[in-house]
C-alpha positions in Angstrom: 71.4 -57.7 -55.3 72.3 -60.8 -53.2 68.9 -60.6 -51.4 67.1 -60.5 -54.8 69.1 -63.4 -56.1 68.2 -65.5 -53.0 64.5 -64.4 -53.1 64.1 -65.0 -56.8 66.6 -67.3 -58.6 65.5 -65.8 -61.9 67.3 -62.6 -61.0 70.7 -64.4 -61.1 69.9 -66.3 -64.3 72.2 -66.0 -67.4 69.3 -64.6 -69.4 68.8 -61.8 -66.8 72.5 -61.1 -66.7 72.6 -60.9 -70.5 69.7 -58.4 -70.5 71.5 -56.4 -67.8 74.7 -56.2 -69.8 72.8 -55.2 -73.0 70.9 -52.5 -71.0 74.1 -51.0 -69.5 76.2 -51.2 -72.6 75.5 -47.6 -73.8 76.2 -46.2 -70.3 79.4 -48.1 -70.2 80.5 -46.9 -73.7 79.8 -43.2 -73.0 80.8 -43.4 -69.3 84.2 -44.8 -70.0 85.0 -41.9 -72.4 83.4 -39.4 -70.0 85.7 -40.6 -67.3 88.7 -39.1 -69.1 86.8 -35.7 -69.4 86.1 -35.7 -65.6 89.7 -36.7 -64.9 90.7 -33.5 -66.8 88.4 -31.6 -64.4 85.7 -31.0 -67.1 82.2 -32.3 -67.7 79.9 -33.0 -70.6 76.1 -33.0 -70.0 75.2 -32.9 -73.6 75.8 -36.6 -74.2 72.1 -37.6 -74.2 71.1 -35.0 -76.7 74.1 -35.8 -78.9 73.1 -39.4 -78.9 69.6 -38.4 -80.0 71.0 -36.3 -82.8 73.2 -39.2 -84.0 70.3 -41.6 -83.9 68.1 -39.2 -85.8 70.7 -38.6 -88.6 71.2 -42.4 -88.9 67.4 -43.0 -89.0 66.7 -40.3 -91.6 69.6 -41.5 -93.8 68.6 -45.1 -93.9 64.9 -45.3 -93.3 62.8 -46.3 -96.3 60.4 -43.5 -95.5 63.2 -40.9 -95.7 66.4 -41.1 -97.7 66.8 -44.9 -97.9 70.6 -44.9 -98.1 72.7 -48.0 -97.5 73.2 -49.1 -93.9 76.9 -48.3 -94.0 76.1 -44.7 -94.8 73.9 -44.5 -91.8 76.6 -45.9 -89.5 79.2 -43.5 -90.9 76.8 -40.6 -90.4 75.9 -41.6 -86.9 79.6 -41.8 -85.8 80.6 -38.7 -87.8 77.9 -36.5 -86.2 79.0 -37.7 -82.8 82.6 -36.7 -83.5 81.6 -33.4 -84.9 79.4 -32.7 -81.9 82.3 -33.5 -79.6 84.6 -31.3 -81.6 82.2 -28.5 -81.3 82.0 -28.9 -77.5 85.7 -29.2 -77.2 86.3 -26.0 -79.3 83.9 -24.0 -77.2 85.6 -25.2 -74.0 89.2 -25.2 -75.1 89.4 -22.1 -77.2 86.3 -20.2 -76.3 87.3 -20.7 -72.6 83.7 -21.3 -71.6 83.2 -23.5 -68.5 82.3 -27.0 -69.7 79.2 -27.2 -67.6 77.9 -24.0 -69.4 79.1 -24.9 -72.8 77.6 -28.4 -72.8 74.4 -27.1 -71.2 74.1 -24.8 -74.3 74.9 -27.6 -76.8 72.5 -29.9 -75.0 69.7 -27.6 -76.0 71.1 -27.0 -79.5 71.4 -30.7 -80.2 68.0 -31.5 -78.9 66.5 -28.6 -80.9 68.1 -29.8 -84.1 66.9 -33.3 -83.5 63.3 -32.1 -83.0 63.5 -29.9 -86.1 64.8 -32.8 -88.3 62.2 -35.3 -87.1 59.4 -32.8 -87.2 57.5 -34.7 -84.5 57.5 -38.0 -86.5 59.0 -41.3 -85.4 61.4 -43.3 -87.5 60.4 -47.0 -87.2 61.5 -48.6 -90.4 65.2 -49.2 -89.5 66.7 -51.4 -92.3 67.5 -55.0 -91.6 71.2 -54.4 -92.2 71.3 -52.0 -89.2 69.1 -54.1 -86.9 71.9 -56.7 -86.7 73.9 -54.3 -84.5 71.1 -54.4 -81.9 70.0 -58.0 -82.2 73.1 -59.9 -83.4 76.0 -61.3 -81.4 79.3 -63.1 -81.6 79.7 -66.4 -79.8 76.4 -65.8 -77.9 77.6 -62.4 -76.7 75.6 -59.4 -78.1 77.5 -57.0 -80.3 76.7 -54.1 -78.0 78.2 -55.9 -75.0 81.4 -56.8 -76.9 81.7 -53.2 -78.2 81.2 -51.8 -74.7 83.8 -54.0 -73.2 86.3 -53.3 -76.0 85.6 -49.5 -75.7 86.0 -49.6 -71.9 89.2 -51.6 -72.2 90.6 -49.1 -74.7 89.7 -46.1 -72.5 91.2 -47.8 -69.5 94.5 -48.4 -71.3 94.5 -44.8 -72.7 93.8 -43.3 -69.3 96.1 -45.4 -67.2 98.8 -46.9 -69.4 99.8 -44.1 -71.8 101.5 -40.7 -71.6 98.3 -39.2 -72.9 96.4 -40.4 -69.8 99.2 -39.1 -67.6 98.8 -35.7 -69.1 95.1 -35.8 -68.7 95.4 -36.6 -65.0 98.0 -33.9 -64.6 95.7 -31.4 -66.3 92.9 -32.3 -63.9 95.1 -32.3 -60.8 96.8 -28.9 -61.4 95.7 -27.2 -64.7 98.0 -24.2 -64.5 101.0 -26.1 -63.4 100.5 -28.8 -66.1 100.3 -26.1 -68.8 103.4 -24.4 -67.5 105.4 -27.6 -67.9 104.2 -28.1 -71.4 101.0 -30.0 -71.3 98.9 -28.8 -74.2 95.7 -28.2 -72.2 93.5 -26.8 -75.0 94.4 -29.6 -77.5 93.9 -32.3 -74.9 90.4 -31.0 -73.9 89.4 -30.8 -77.6 90.5 -34.4 -78.2 88.7 -35.6 -75.0 85.4 -34.1 -76.1 85.8 -35.5 -79.6 86.4 -38.9 -78.1 83.3 -38.6 -76.0 81.4 -37.5 -79.1 82.5 -40.7 -80.8 81.3 -42.7 -77.8 77.9 -41.0 -78.2 77.8 -42.1 -81.8 78.6 -45.7 -81.0 76.1 -45.8 -78.1 73.4 -44.3 -80.3 74.1 -46.9 -83.0 73.4 -49.8 -80.6 70.6 -48.2 -78.7 68.6 -47.2 -81.8 69.0 -50.6 -83.4 68.0 -52.3 -80.2 64.9 -50.2 -79.8 64.2 -50.1 -83.5 62.7 -46.7 -83.2 64.0 -43.1 -83.1 62.0 -40.2 -81.8 62.7 -36.6 -80.7 63.2 -37.6 -77.1 65.8 -40.3 -77.9 68.6 -40.2 -75.3 66.7 -37.8 -73.0 68.0 -38.1 -69.5 70.9 -40.3 -70.5 73.4 -37.7 -69.4 72.3 -38.4 -65.8 73.1 -42.1 -66.2 76.4 -41.4 -67.8 77.6 -38.8 -65.3 76.3 -40.9 -62.4 78.3 -43.9 -63.6 81.5 -41.8 -63.6 80.9 -40.1 -60.2 79.6 -43.2 -58.4 82.5 -45.1 -59.9 84.9 -43.0 -57.8 86.2 -40.5 -60.3 86.7 -37.2 -58.5 84.8 -34.2 -59.9 87.8 -32.1 -58.9 89.8 -34.1 -61.5 93.0 -36.0 -61.5 91.8 -39.2 -59.7 89.6 -42.0 -60.8 89.5 -45.2 -62.9 87.6 -46.5 -65.9 87.1 -49.8 -64.0 85.2 -47.9 -61.3 82.9 -46.5 -64.0 82.3 -50.0 -65.4 81.2 -51.3 -62.0 79.1 -48.2 -61.3 77.3 -48.5 -64.7 76.5 -52.1 -63.9 75.3 -51.2 -60.4 73.1 -48.4 -61.6 71.7 -50.6 -64.4 70.9 -53.2 -61.7 68.8 -50.8 -59.8 65.8 -50.9 -62.2 66.0 -54.7 -62.4 66.0 -54.9 -58.6 63.0 -52.5 -58.3 61.1 -54.5 -60.9 61.7 -57.7 -58.9 60.4 -55.9 -55.9 57.1 -55.4 -57.8 56.9 -51.6 -57.3 55.0 -51.2 -60.5 55.1 -47.7 -62.1 56.7 -46.3 -59.0 59.9 -48.2 -59.8 61.0 -45.4 -62.2 60.7 -42.8 -59.5 62.5 -44.9 -57.0 65.3 -45.5 -59.5 65.8 -41.8 -60.1 65.8 -41.0 -56.4 68.4 -43.8 -55.8 70.6 -42.5 -58.6 70.5 -39.0 -57.1 71.3 -40.3 -53.6 74.3 -42.3 -54.9 75.6 -39.3 -56.8 75.4 -37.1 -53.7 77.0 -39.8 -51.5 79.8 -40.2 -54.0 80.5 -36.4 -54.1 80.4 -36.1 -50.3 82.7 -39.1 -49.9 85.1 -37.5 -52.4 85.1 -34.2 -50.5 85.7 -35.9 -47.2 88.7 -37.8 -48.7 90.2 -34.6 -50.0 89.7 -32.8 -46.7 91.4 -35.6 -44.7 
């Protein structure tokens, strides 16, 4: 990053920084909520598909070509679908006692299938002006998406590290059986954490869709990798109990910077492939580092 800034002053410009913050806002929103799930020794890989479903419902509800409902209805539907999807994931994991990786792998496919069925292969492009403000507007020169991401991350940080709720989550991740023996409501906590992540998916979908101004069946595809990578690279242990939301924030920014760096290196179409490989290497490095710490 420093080398790119020295080689090309435009890389460190305020405009580029603003674009980077806007780009990483969805990962920051979902990643900060997902941090709590990983702290509880669970995982959610359905976040990208749930984002796609939230965006599709909002687009169908508000597009002039479809239902043409008021923007506030679309916002409510987007957030509501996110919460419902999270509640479904949480119920399967908490009371169905299905491992979260398997449960969310299943719902990933279900959410994507429902999205494709609803859209029927068509794109939704006529996002109403009232919704576009979420993606293009700002407060005091700061885009709404960036403000929302910072507020959401701050709220998740306080919840995880400054409340009894967060203490119970970390206890559940460190020693699940012992935590439940001393009275930590494991099933209810897991249910709430997945619902919270579902809400984050709805918020992220709202800003992403209104920035792109288009919704299609592949919306959010691959986003789960970015979100999970932000959490793992940020230092949250996949074994649960240890990690910080602040680490996720920095990792989301770092991963978002990768594509910008590769573009400045003028790698052309190969930049996307290099970005994916770099993300994978960072995830593996973070996991290996975590294992070595636990072994020492």
